[in-house]
C-alpha positions as CSV (number, residue, x, y, z in Angstrom):
1,M,-73.8,42.2,125.6
2,T,-77.0,43.8,127.0
3,A,-78.2,42.6,130.0
4,R,-74.9,42.6,131.5
5,K,-73.6,45.3,129.3
6,W,-73.0,47.7,132.1
7,L,-71.4,45.0,134.2
8,L,-70.8,46.8,137.3
9,F,-73.2,49.8,137.0
10,S,-76.3,47.1,136.8
11,L,-75.0,45.7,140.2
12,L,-74.3,49.1,141.8
13,F,-76.2,52.4,141.1
14,C,-76.8,52.8,137.5
15,L,-80.1,52.3,136.0
16,A,-81.1,49.1,134.9
17,S,-80.9,50.1,131.1
18,P,-82.3,47.3,128.9
19,A,-80.3,48.4,125.8
20,W,-77.1,50.3,124.9
21,P,-75.5,53.5,126.3
22,Q,-75.0,56.2,124.1
23,A,-72.0,55.7,121.8
24,A,-69.2,58.0,120.2
25,Q,-66.0,57.4,118.4
26,P,-63.5,55.0,120.5
27,E,-60.3,56.1,122.0
28,S,-57.4,54.7,120.3
29,A,-55.3,52.2,122.1
30,Q,-52.2,50.2,121.1
31,P,-52.3,46.6,120.8
32,G,-51.0,45.0,123.8
33,A,-51.6,48.1,125.9
34,S,-52.4,47.7,129.5
35,A,-56.0,47.1,130.0
36,V,-56.2,49.0,133.4
37,P,-56.2,52.8,133.1
38,A,-53.7,54.7,135.2
39,L,-55.2,56.6,138.3
40,P,-55.0,60.3,137.4
41,A,-52.0,62.0,139.3
42,D,-54.2,64.7,140.8
43,I,-56.1,62.4,143.0
44,P,-55.4,63.4,146.7
45,P,-52.9,60.8,148.4
46,S,-55.7,60.7,151.1
47,A,-58.5,59.6,148.8
48,E,-60.1,56.3,149.5
49,R,-59.2,54.0,146.8
50,Y,-61.0,51.2,145.2
51,S,-60.2,48.6,142.8
52,L,-62.8,47.6,140.1
53,R,-62.5,44.1,138.9
54,I,-64.5,42.5,135.9
55,M,-64.5,38.6,136.1
56,G,-61.6,38.8,138.7
57,N,-59.5,40.9,136.3
58,L,-58.5,44.4,137.4
59,A,-60.2,46.9,135.3
60,G,-60.2,50.3,136.9
61,Q,-60.7,52.2,140.0
62,Q,-62.8,54.5,142.2
63,A,-61.6,57.3,144.5
64,A,-63.7,59.1,147.1
65,W,-62.4,62.2,149.0
66,T,-63.8,65.1,150.8
67,A,-62.2,68.3,149.7
68,P,-61.6,71.3,152.1
69,D,-64.6,73.2,151.2
70,G,-66.6,70.2,152.4
71,T,-67.7,68.8,149.0
72,L,-67.4,65.2,148.3
73,H,-65.5,64.1,145.3
74,L,-65.8,60.9,143.4
75,F,-63.8,59.6,140.7
76,L,-64.5,56.7,138.6
77,Q,-63.0,54.8,135.6
78,F,-62.6,51.2,134.0
79,N,-61.8,49.6,131.1
80,D,-64.2,46.9,129.3
81,R,-63.0,46.1,125.9
82,G,-61.6,49.7,125.1
83,R,-65.0,51.0,126.5
84,G,-65.9,52.4,130.0
85,P,-66.5,55.6,131.9
86,K,-64.3,58.2,133.1
87,T,-66.1,60.6,135.4
88,T,-65.7,62.9,138.4
89,S,-68.7,63.8,140.7
90,I,-68.7,66.8,142.9
91,L,-71.5,66.7,145.4
92,K,-72.7,69.1,148.4
93,L,-74.3,67.3,150.8
94,D,-76.9,68.3,153.7
95,S,-76.6,67.5,157.4
96,A,-78.2,64.0,156.6
97,G,-75.9,63.3,154.0
98,T,-78.2,63.9,151.1
99,P,-77.0,65.5,147.8
100,L,-78.1,69.3,147.5
101,S,-76.1,69.6,144.3
102,E,-74.2,67.5,142.0
103,T,-72.2,67.9,139.0
104,I,-70.6,65.1,136.9
105,Q,-68.3,65.5,134.1
106,G,-66.1,63.3,131.9
107,N,-67.1,60.5,129.4
108,D,-69.8,57.7,129.7
109,Y,-69.2,54.0,129.0
110,L,-69.1,54.3,125.4
111,K,-66.9,57.6,125.5
112,S,-69.5,60.3,125.0
113,P,-69.2,63.5,126.9
114,V,-71.0,63.5,130.2
115,D,-72.3,66.9,131.6
116,E,-74.8,66.2,134.4
117,L,-76.1,68.6,137.0
118,F,-78.4,68.4,139.8
119,T,-79.5,71.2,142.4
120,N,-81.8,71.4,145.3
121,A,-82.6,74.9,146.5
122,N,-84.9,74.8,149.4
123,G,-86.8,72.1,147.8
124,A,-86.9,73.5,144.3
125,T,-85.1,70.8,142.5
126,H,-83.7,70.9,138.8
127,W,-81.6,68.3,137.0
128,K,-80.2,68.2,133.4
129,N,-78.0,65.4,131.7
130,N,-77.7,64.0,128.0
131,A,-81.2,62.3,128.2
132,E,-83.2,64.5,130.6
133,K,-84.1,67.8,131.8
134,G,-86.7,68.4,134.4
135,E,-87.6,70.1,137.7
136,K,-90.0,69.4,140.7
137,K,-90.8,71.0,143.9
138,I,-90.2,68.7,146.8
139,T,-91.7,69.1,150.5
140,A,-90.1,65.9,151.9
141,P,-86.9,64.2,151.5
142,A,-85.9,63.0,147.9
143,F,-82.9,61.6,146.3
144,Y,-81.8,62.3,142.6
145,V,-80.5,59.2,141.0
146,P,-77.8,60.4,138.4
147,L,-77.4,58.6,135.0
148,N,-73.7,58.6,135.3
149,G,-73.1,58.2,139.1
150,A,-70.1,56.7,140.8
151,P,-70.8,53.3,142.9
152,A,-70.1,55.1,146.1
153,E,-73.3,57.1,145.6
154,T,-75.2,54.0,146.5
155,A,-74.1,54.4,150.1
156,L,-75.6,58.2,150.1
157,L,-78.8,56.9,148.8
158,A,-79.0,53.9,151.6
159,Q,-78.2,56.5,154.2
160,A,-80.7,59.0,153.0
161,A,-83.3,56.2,153.2
162,L,-82.3,55.0,156.4
163,H,-82.6,58.4,158.0
164,N,-86.1,58.6,156.5
165,G,-87.4,55.6,158.0
166,G,-86.0,53.1,155.6
167,K,-87.6,54.4,152.2
168,I,-87.1,57.9,150.2
169,A,-88.7,59.3,147.0
170,L,-86.4,59.3,144.0
171,L,-85.9,61.8,141.5
172,P,-87.0,62.1,138.8
173,A,-89.4,59.4,139.9
174,G,-89.8,56.1,142.0
175,E,-89.1,55.4,145.6
176,A,-86.3,53.5,147.1
177,R,-86.7,51.1,150.1
178,V,-83.6,50.0,152.1
179,Q,-83.4,47.2,154.4
180,R,-80.3,45.6,156.3
181,E,-80.0,42.0,155.4
182,T,-76.9,40.6,157.0
183,A,-73.5,41.3,158.5
184,L,-70.1,40.1,158.3
185,D,-66.4,40.5,159.6
186,V,-64.0,40.3,157.1
187,E,-60.0,40.4,157.2
188,A,-57.2,41.5,154.9
189,A,-53.4,42.2,155.7
190,S,-54.3,41.6,159.4
191,K,-56.9,44.2,159.3
192,K,-60.6,43.6,160.4
193,K,-63.8,45.4,159.2
194,H,-67.2,45.0,160.3
195,V,-69.6,45.4,157.0
196,A,-73.4,45.2,156.7
197,L,-75.3,44.1,153.5
198,Y,-78.1,46.3,152.5
199,S,-80.7,45.8,149.8
200,I,-82.2,48.7,147.9
201,A,-85.4,48.2,146.2
202,G,-86.6,50.6,143.5
203,L,-83.6,50.8,141.2
204,D,-84.4,47.8,139.1
205,F,-86.7,44.9,138.8
206,A,-85.4,43.3,142.0
207,P,-83.3,44.6,144.8
208,T,-79.8,46.0,144.3
209,Y,-77.3,44.9,147.0
210,I,-74.4,46.9,148.5
211,W,-72.0,46.4,151.6
212,L,-71.5,49.3,154.0
213,E,-69.2,50.0,156.8
214,E,-71.8,51.1,159.5
215,D,-69.0,52.0,162.0
216,K,-67.5,54.4,159.5
217,A,-70.5,56.0,159.0
218,Q,-71.1,56.8,163.0
219,D,-67.6,57.9,163.5
220,K,-67.6,61.6,163.1
221,S,-63.8,62.0,164.3
222,K,-62.6,61.1,160.9
223,N,-63.3,62.8,157.7
224,N,-64.8,60.0,156.0
225,A,-65.9,60.2,152.2
226,T,-68.6,57.7,152.4
227,N,-69.4,54.6,154.1
228,F,-69.4,52.4,151.0
229,F,-67.3,49.5,151.3
230,A,-68.2,47.2,148.3
231,S,-70.5,45.9,145.7
232,V,-69.9,42.2,144.6
233,D,-71.2,40.1,141.9
234,S,-70.0,37.2,140.0
235,W,-69.3,39.5,137.0
236,G,-67.7,42.3,138.6
237,S,-66.8,43.7,142.0
238,I,-65.5,47.1,143.4
239,I,-63.9,46.9,147.0
240,P,-61.2,49.1,148.6
241,E,-57.6,48.5,147.5
242,G,-56.0,45.6,149.7
243,W,-59.4,44.1,150.4
244,E,-59.8,42.2,147.3
245,S,-59.6,38.9,149.1
246,A,-62.8,39.7,150.9
247,V,-64.8,39.6,147.6
248,K,-65.3,35.7,148.0
249,P,-66.7,35.6,151.4
250,L,-69.0,38.8,150.9
251,L,-70.5,37.2,147.7
252,A,-71.0,33.9,149.4
253,A,-72.9,35.9,152.2
254,Q,-74.7,37.8,149.7
255,D,-75.7,34.9,147.6
256,E,-77.3,33.3,150.7
257,V,-79.6,36.3,150.9
258,K,-80.4,36.4,147.4
259,N,-80.9,32.7,147.0
260,S,-83.2,32.6,150.1
261,R,-85.3,35.4,148.4
262,S,-85.5,33.2,145.3
263,T,-86.6,30.2,147.2
264,V,-89.5,32.2,148.7
265,L,-90.5,33.6,145.2
266,A,-90.3,30.0,143.8
267,A,-92.8,28.7,146.3
268,K,-95.0,31.4,145.8
269,L,-95.1,32.0,142.0
270,A,-94.7,28.3,140.8
271,H,-98.0,26.4,140.8
272,H,-98.0,22.6,140.6
273,A,-101.2,20.6,139.3
274,P,-100.5,17.1,140.7
275,D,-103.4,15.5,138.9
276,G,-102.3,17.1,135.8
277,I,-103.5,20.0,133.4
278,I,-105.8,20.4,130.5
279,F,-105.8,23.1,128.1
280,A,-109.4,22.9,126.9
281,H,-110.5,24.2,123.4
282,A,-107.2,25.5,122.4
283,N,-106.2,26.7,118.8
284,V,-102.7,24.6,118.9
285,F,-99.8,25.9,116.8
286,D,-98.4,22.8,115.2
287,A,-94.7,23.7,114.9
288,E,-93.9,21.1,112.3
289,T,-96.4,22.5,109.7
290,G,-96.6,26.2,111.0
291,K,-100.5,26.0,111.0
292,I,-103.0,26.4,113.6
293,I,-105.1,23.4,114.6
294,P,-108.4,24.8,116.1
295,D,-110.4,23.5,119.1
296,E,-107.8,21.1,120.5
297,D,-107.5,19.7,124.1
298,V,-104.1,19.2,125.3
299,F,-103.4,17.1,128.3
300,L,-100.3,17.2,130.6
301,Q,-99.4,14.7,133.1
302,G,-96.3,15.4,135.2
303,N,-93.9,17.3,133.3
304,R,-94.8,15.7,129.9
305,I,-97.4,16.1,127.2
306,S,-99.6,13.2,127.4
307,V,-102.5,13.7,124.9
308,V,-103.7,16.0,122.1
309,T,-107.0,15.5,121.0
310,S,-110.2,17.2,119.7
311,G,-112.3,15.3,122.1
312,F,-112.5,16.2,125.9
313,G,-111.9,13.8,128.5
314,H,-109.1,11.6,129.8
315,P,-109.6,8.7,132.0
316,G,-106.2,8.8,133.5
317,M,-106.7,12.1,134.9
318,M,-109.1,12.2,138.1
319,H,-109.0,15.8,139.2
320,P,-107.0,17.9,136.5
321,Q,-106.6,21.7,136.5
322,V,-108.6,22.8,133.5
323,I,-107.6,26.1,131.7
324,D,-110.1,27.5,129.5
325,A,-108.1,28.3,126.0
326,H,-111.3,29.6,124.0
327,N,-109.8,31.8,121.4
328,K,-106.4,31.8,122.6
329,T,-103.4,30.2,120.9
330,L,-101.4,27.4,122.5
331,L,-97.8,27.5,121.3
332,P,-94.6,25.6,122.4
333,G,-92.5,27.5,124.9
334,L,-90.5,30.1,123.2
335,W,-86.6,30.2,122.8
336,D,-84.2,32.9,123.3
337,M,-81.3,31.9,121.5
338,H,-79.0,34.7,122.8
339,A,-79.1,35.3,126.6
340,H,-76.8,36.2,129.3
341,V,-78.9,35.2,132.3
342,G,-79.1,37.3,135.5
343,D,-80.9,37.6,138.6
344,N,-84.6,38.8,137.2
345,D,-84.3,37.1,133.8
346,G,-86.2,34.0,134.9
347,L,-89.2,35.9,135.9
348,L,-89.1,38.3,133.0
349,N,-88.8,35.4,130.6
350,L,-91.5,33.3,132.0
351,A,-93.9,36.0,131.9
352,A,-93.1,36.5,128.3
353,G,-93.8,33.0,127.4
354,V,-89.8,32.2,127.1
355,T,-89.3,28.8,128.5
356,T,-85.8,28.0,127.2
357,V,-82.6,30.2,126.6
358,R,-79.2,29.7,125.4
359,D,-76.7,31.5,127.5
360,L,-73.8,32.8,125.5
361,A,-71.4,34.2,128.1
362,N,-71.7,34.2,131.8
363,D,-69.6,33.3,134.9
364,T,-69.4,29.6,134.8
365,D,-69.6,28.9,138.6
366,S,-72.9,31.0,139.0
367,L,-74.4,30.0,136.1
368,L,-74.1,26.3,136.9
369,A,-75.4,27.0,140.3
370,R,-78.3,29.1,139.2
371,R,-79.1,26.2,136.7
372,Q,-79.2,23.7,139.7
373,R,-81.2,25.9,141.8
374,I,-83.9,26.1,138.9
375,A,-83.7,22.4,138.6
376,D,-84.3,21.9,142.4
377,G,-87.3,24.3,142.2
378,K,-85.4,26.9,144.4
379,E,-85.4,29.7,141.7
380,V,-87.9,30.6,139.0
381,G,-86.3,30.2,135.6
382,T,-86.1,28.9,132.2
383,R,-84.2,25.9,130.7
384,I,-80.7,27.2,130.2
385,V,-78.5,25.9,127.4
386,L,-74.8,26.3,127.9
387,A,-72.6,28.0,125.7
388,G,-69.1,29.0,127.0
389,I,-67.1,31.9,125.9
390,I,-63.4,32.0,125.1
391,D,-61.5,35.1,124.4
392,G,-57.8,36.4,123.9
393,R,-55.9,38.3,126.4
394,G,-55.6,42.1,125.8
395,P,-56.8,45.6,126.3
396,Y,-60.2,44.7,124.6
397,Q,-60.6,41.3,126.1
398,G,-64.2,40.3,127.0
399,P,-65.9,40.0,130.5
400,T,-64.7,36.3,131.1
401,K,-62.4,34.4,133.0
402,V,-61.5,32.1,130.2
403,L,-58.6,33.9,128.2
404,V,-56.4,32.1,126.1
405,S,-52.9,32.9,124.6
406,S,-51.8,29.5,123.2
407,E,-53.2,26.6,121.4
408,A,-52.7,24.4,124.5
409,E,-54.6,26.9,126.8
410,A,-57.3,27.2,123.9
411,R,-57.8,23.4,123.7
412,A,-57.8,23.0,127.4
413,A,-60.6,25.6,127.7
414,V,-62.7,23.6,125.3
415,D,-62.2,20.3,127.0
416,N,-63.1,21.9,130.4
417,Y,-66.3,23.4,129.0
418,K,-67.1,19.8,127.6
419,K,-66.6,18.4,131.1
420,L,-69.0,20.9,132.6
421,G,-71.9,20.0,130.3
422,Y,-71.5,22.7,127.7
423,V,-73.0,22.3,124.3
424,Q,-71.4,25.2,122.4
425,I,-68.3,27.4,122.2
426,K,-68.6,31.1,121.6
427,I,-65.5,32.5,120.2
428,Y,-65.1,36.3,121.1
429,S,-63.7,39.3,119.4
430,S,-60.0,39.2,120.8
431,V,-59.2,35.6,120.2
432,P,-55.9,35.7,118.2
433,P,-56.7,34.5,114.6
434,A,-54.2,31.9,114.7
435,L,-55.9,30.1,117.6
436,V,-59.5,29.9,115.9
437,P,-58.7,26.9,113.8
438,A,-57.6,24.9,116.9
439,I,-60.8,26.0,119.1
440,I,-63.0,24.8,116.4
441,D,-61.1,21.7,115.8
442,E,-61.3,21.0,119.5
443,A,-64.9,21.7,119.8
444,H,-66.0,19.7,116.8
445,K,-64.0,16.7,118.2
446,N,-66.0,17.1,121.2
447,G,-69.2,17.4,119.5
448,L,-69.7,20.9,120.5
449,R,-71.2,23.5,118.4
450,V,-69.1,26.7,117.4
451,S,-70.2,30.2,117.0
452,G,-69.2,33.8,118.0
453,H,-68.1,37.2,117.1
454,I,-65.8,37.7,114.4
455,P,-62.4,38.0,115.9
456,A,-60.4,41.3,114.9
457,E,-58.5,41.0,111.9
458,M,-60.8,38.3,110.4
459,T,-64.0,38.3,108.2
460,A,-67.0,36.4,108.5
461,A,-66.3,34.5,105.3
462,Q,-62.9,33.4,107.0
463,C,-64.7,32.2,110.1
464,V,-67.2,30.4,108.0
465,D,-64.5,28.5,105.8
466,L,-62.8,27.4,109.1
467,G,-66.0,25.7,110.6
468,F,-68.3,28.2,112.4
469,D,-71.6,26.8,112.8
470,E,-73.4,30.2,113.3
471,I,-72.5,33.8,113.7
472,Q,-73.8,36.3,116.4
473,H,-74.8,39.7,115.5
474,I,-75.9,41.1,112.1
475,N,-73.3,43.8,112.4
476,F,-70.5,41.1,111.8
477,L,-72.4,40.1,108.5
478,V,-72.1,43.6,107.3
479,L,-68.5,43.9,108.2
480,N,-67.6,41.0,106.2
481,F,-67.9,43.4,103.1
482,F,-65.6,45.9,104.6
483,P,-62.4,43.8,105.2
484,E,-60.4,47.1,105.9
485,I,-62.1,47.5,109.2
486,K,-59.9,45.3,111.2
487,D,-60.6,46.6,114.9
488,T,-63.5,44.8,115.5
489,N,-62.9,43.9,119.0
490,T,-63.4,47.8,119.8
491,I,-66.5,49.9,119.6
492,T,-65.7,50.1,116.0
493,R,-68.0,46.9,115.5
494,L,-71.0,49.2,116.7
495,T,-70.4,52.4,115.3
496,K,-69.0,51.7,111.7
497,P,-72.1,49.5,110.7
498,G,-74.2,52.6,111.6
499,E,-72.3,54.5,109.1
500,I,-71.7,52.1,106.2
501,T,-74.7,49.6,106.1
502,A,-77.0,52.1,104.5
503,G,-74.8,52.2,101.3
504,L,-74.4,48.3,101.0
505,D,-75.8,47.0,97.7
506,L,-77.6,43.5,98.7
507,N,-77.7,42.7,95.0
508,S,-73.8,43.0,94.5
509,P,-71.7,40.0,93.7
510,K,-69.9,40.2,97.1
511,V,-73.0,39.9,99.0
512,Q,-74.4,37.0,96.6
513,S,-71.0,35.3,97.0
514,F,-71.1,35.5,100.7
515,I,-74.9,34.2,100.7
516,K,-73.7,31.2,98.8
517,L,-70.9,30.4,101.1
518,L,-73.4,30.5,104.0
519,Q,-75.6,28.3,102.2
520,D,-72.8,25.7,101.4
521,H,-71.9,25.6,105.0
522,H,-75.4,25.5,106.5
523,T,-74.4,28.3,108.9
524,K,-76.9,29.4,111.4
525,L,-77.6,33.2,111.8
526,D,-78.2,34.8,115.3
527,L,-79.0,38.4,114.1
528,T,-80.0,40.2,117.5
529,L,-82.1,42.9,115.5
530,T,-83.4,44.5,118.6
531,V,-79.9,45.7,119.6
532,F,-79.4,47.5,116.5
533,E,-82.8,48.8,116.4
534,D,-82.2,50.4,120.0
535,Q,-78.9,51.8,118.7
536,Y,-79.6,53.3,115.4
537,M,-83.1,54.1,115.6
538,T,-83.2,56.0,118.7
539,R,-81.5,59.0,120.1
540,I,-80.5,59.8,123.6
541,G,-83.7,60.9,125.4
542,Q,-85.9,58.7,123.4
543,I,-87.7,55.4,123.8
544,S,-86.8,52.7,121.2
545,P,-89.8,51.7,119.0
546,G,-89.4,48.2,120.5
547,F,-89.9,49.4,123.9
548,Q,-92.5,52.0,123.5
549,Q,-95.4,49.6,124.0
550,V,-94.2,48.5,127.4
551,A,-92.3,51.5,128.8
552,D,-95.2,52.9,130.8
553,L,-95.6,49.5,132.6
554,L,-92.1,49.3,133.5
555,P,-90.8,50.4,137.2
556,A,-90.1,54.1,137.1
557,Q,-86.2,53.8,137.3
558,V,-86.2,50.7,134.6
559,R,-88.4,53.1,132.4
560,R,-86.0,55.8,132.8
561,G,-83.1,53.7,131.7
562,L,-84.8,53.1,128.3
563,L,-83.8,56.9,127.6
564,T,-80.4,56.1,127.2
565,A,-80.6,53.1,124.6
566,G,-79.6,55.1,121.5
567,M,-76.2,55.8,120.1
568,T,-74.9,59.4,119.2
569,P,-74.1,59.3,115.6
570,P,-71.4,61.3,114.1
571,K,-72.6,64.9,113.3
572,G,-74.6,64.7,110.2
573,M,-75.2,61.1,110.3
574,E,-78.4,60.8,112.3
575,D,-80.4,59.7,109.0
576,T,-77.6,57.4,107.8
577,Y,-77.9,55.3,111.1
578,K,-81.6,54.9,110.6
579,K,-81.2,54.1,106.9
580,S,-78.5,51.5,108.1
581,F,-81.1,49.8,110.3
582,A,-83.6,49.7,107.5
583,K,-81.1,47.9,105.3
584,M,-80.2,45.6,108.0
585,L,-83.9,44.5,108.0
586,D,-83.7,44.1,104.1
587,F,-80.6,42.0,104.8
588,A,-82.3,39.8,107.0
589,G,-85.2,39.4,104.8
590,L,-82.8,38.4,101.8
591,L,-80.9,35.9,104.2
592,Y,-84.4,34.2,104.9
593,R,-85.4,34.3,101.2
594,S,-81.9,32.5,100.6
595,G,-83.1,29.5,102.8
596,L,-80.7,30.3,105.5
597,E,-81.8,29.5,109.0
598,I,-82.6,32.8,111.2
599,E,-82.3,32.1,115.1
600,D,-84.3,34.4,117.5
601,G,-81.8,35.8,120.0
602,T,-82.1,39.0,121.7
603,D,-78.9,39.9,123.8
604,N,-81.1,42.3,125.3
605,M,-83.7,42.9,128.1
606,A,-85.0,39.3,129.1
607,G,-88.7,38.6,127.7
608,F,-89.8,41.9,126.3
609,A,-87.0,42.0,123.8
610,L,-87.9,38.3,122.4
611,H,-91.2,39.8,121.4
612,R,-89.7,42.6,119.6
613,E,-87.3,40.4,117.9
614,L,-90.2,38.4,116.3
615,E,-91.8,41.6,115.3
616,L,-88.8,42.6,113.7
617,D,-88.3,39.5,111.9
618,V,-91.8,39.8,110.4
619,Q,-90.9,43.5,109.4
620,A,-87.9,42.0,107.6
621,G,-90.3,39.8,105.5
622,I,-90.4,36.7,107.4
623,P,-94.0,35.2,107.8
624,P,-95.2,35.1,111.2
625,A,-95.8,31.3,111.2
626,Q,-92.1,30.7,110.1
627,V,-91.0,33.2,112.9
628,L,-92.9,31.1,115.4
629,Q,-91.3,28.1,114.1
630,D,-87.7,29.6,114.2
631,A,-88.5,30.5,118.0
632,T,-89.8,27.1,118.9
633,L,-89.0,23.8,117.0
634,N,-86.2,25.0,114.8
635,A,-84.4,26.5,117.9
636,A,-84.8,23.1,119.5
637,K,-83.5,21.2,116.3
638,I,-80.4,23.6,116.0
639,M,-79.5,22.6,119.6
640,S,-80.3,18.9,119.1
641,M,-83.0,19.1,121.7
642,D,-86.3,18.5,119.5
643,K,-86.7,15.0,120.9
644,D,-88.0,16.5,124.2
645,L,-88.9,20.4,123.0
646,G,-90.1,22.4,120.4
647,S,-93.7,21.2,119.5
648,I,-96.8,20.2,121.3
649,T,-96.3,16.5,120.6
650,P,-97.4,13.6,123.1
651,G,-94.3,12.5,125.0
652,K,-92.4,15.8,124.8
653,L,-91.6,18.0,127.8
654,A,-94.5,20.1,128.9
655,D,-93.2,23.6,127.9
656,L,-96.0,25.6,126.6
657,T,-97.3,29.1,126.1
658,L,-100.8,30.4,125.9
659,V,-101.4,33.7,124.2
660,D,-104.6,35.6,124.0
661,G,-104.9,36.1,120.1
662,D,-103.4,34.4,116.9
663,P,-99.8,35.3,116.5
664,T,-99.7,33.5,113.2
665,K,-101.9,36.3,111.7
666,N,-100.7,39.2,114.0
667,I,-97.1,38.5,115.4
668,S,-97.6,41.2,118.2
669,D,-100.2,38.9,119.8
670,I,-97.2,37.1,121.3
671,R,-96.9,40.0,123.7
672,K,-100.3,38.7,125.3
673,T,-99.2,36.0,127.3
674,A,-102.0,34.4,129.4
675,V,-100.6,31.2,131.0
676,V,-97.0,29.6,130.6
677,V,-96.1,26.1,131.5
678,K,-92.4,25.2,132.0
679,D,-91.7,21.5,132.9
680,G,-95.1,20.9,133.8
681,V,-95.3,23.9,136.4
682,L,-97.8,26.6,135.9
683,Y,-96.9,30.3,135.7
684,Y,-99.3,33.2,135.6
685,P,-97.6,36.2,133.9
686,K,-99.7,38.7,135.9
687,E,-98.1,37.3,139.3
688,L,-94.5,37.3,137.7
689,Y,-94.9,40.8,136.4
690,T,-96.4,42.2,139.8
691,E,-93.5,40.7,141.6
692,L,-91.0,42.5,139.2
693,G,-93.0,46.0,139.6
694,V,-94.2,45.7,136.2
695,V,-98.0,46.6,135.8
696,P,-99.4,43.6,134.5
């Protein structure tokens, strides 16, 4: 996962990193071991303790306390599929509660060592972490945003901004703006608290939300560590121990605020043309043939394509909105076949010309609610194709509520997804191999596609033989040739391919035999190449090649997050990791030349990453026109939606993307999105990007 990879951190205080954090070798764990790490014994009894839950399941803790010397101590740890940070932060605060110094030590999400330092001596600030080193002289209040900070630090940031009139400069760059949104009384175990919701703009593409105890901050008679109360989201939450029952009302109140904002944005950014739309003199991409048809006029009425002709004029349209498409290419709306839809993704995707995504794992209730808001015009978003995740219980279970341990549970989970309107099942990494046949059988009985990771102790070939319709991620294709690597529900599935892919002989009989198996079963492949480019081609402190073109356009703190995309190879294997990614591209090209269907999915930052995925396909040797077909009509065909989507054909739904240039000749022209139509509604990328803080 990527857009949701940090789970809670993306919702709390950590940067909105669009790719993977750094990696190291995993800590060992015994099968069946507890998924929740024990809180260290040296945490003071007086510490404020918080439980951290992922998809409702207890995953870790935060502790906060003030030491006798007056320093604030914050401890954080959680387990997410064998990954997760374990850090201790020590902060010295000024009279306003703003950090004058901070040290953070421990390990990050993927177990790399953390040694972060910030100091402010009379306005001379210095900071150093695994990705950055810098200094700045400040003459006004400023707040350093740590790369490895604990969630409770959001309270410090909010308080610092509120003391400064509601806004404060961020270090190394940016500005935070804090606003009180609403308040709520919550109750647990016969106790009551009054908490307030605050939004913090400047950490991500859209506001970050936290709940604070306002009375606690004002109570100077008590030695309170922070006034942080909670951060809640459908994916994860952190809240004081004993107050877990308050998550539901907090989330409901927070969603009301967020949904109100989404409704305002939808009214502002969605442009309706009641008398129709004409794209005049467009070079139309024919997704059936992969060719450009020059100087065509495309007429839209309502949410459908009405006429495609070379002669301007349509008697049924009295006052249409005419869009001059001279020297531009009109394509069907693009598809991202591997998404995990979050709050900002609708705007990011539409700005990039993506009008349909397939969501491959999400909280069911929140995703269905978001889909309905989009349909009702209350949120800007793409079409969302539903794929439901299923995983097994254990220390490496995925971030989902749908966990199964028996055949009865597995079949019931499939049936429930069918009832909810899902069209695909995604089998995740900790599903017991014995349950895989039952899941596939039940899914196919219900007319659902089946795809997924390759569960631990299994190979891709075994899953294809059992009936997988497609496979997610090219690393699992590589691991098929190394069956001795069995713990693929751990971080091993990321680190080992970096070490071994470089030496894979693509002409070997085992590779050719596997390709023949894929051909015989007509297996589709969702390679997510951008993920592995970020991991293997980039070192900490660098920006991945795929984001170098857009980095300077992004909000300051989002741009900073790009520096954490790369993995940390074992000593002496830096070049091997790069060679492994080059071999992955060679493998992708071989799969294409072998007649296998390549999907375009990202599992990465919405919008921008799909552009890069298409570029990487071309680098792998797939012709640009074929890549565009894969990202439009072929995607619609795979999901059996080509009757209404995937090509610019009269009668089909009006999902279109106008780009400045010809991506059939230069695939990177796909980045030059000029106008997007989704379901007959016009969107202008410049407006969408401006709302996200992206320089258009």
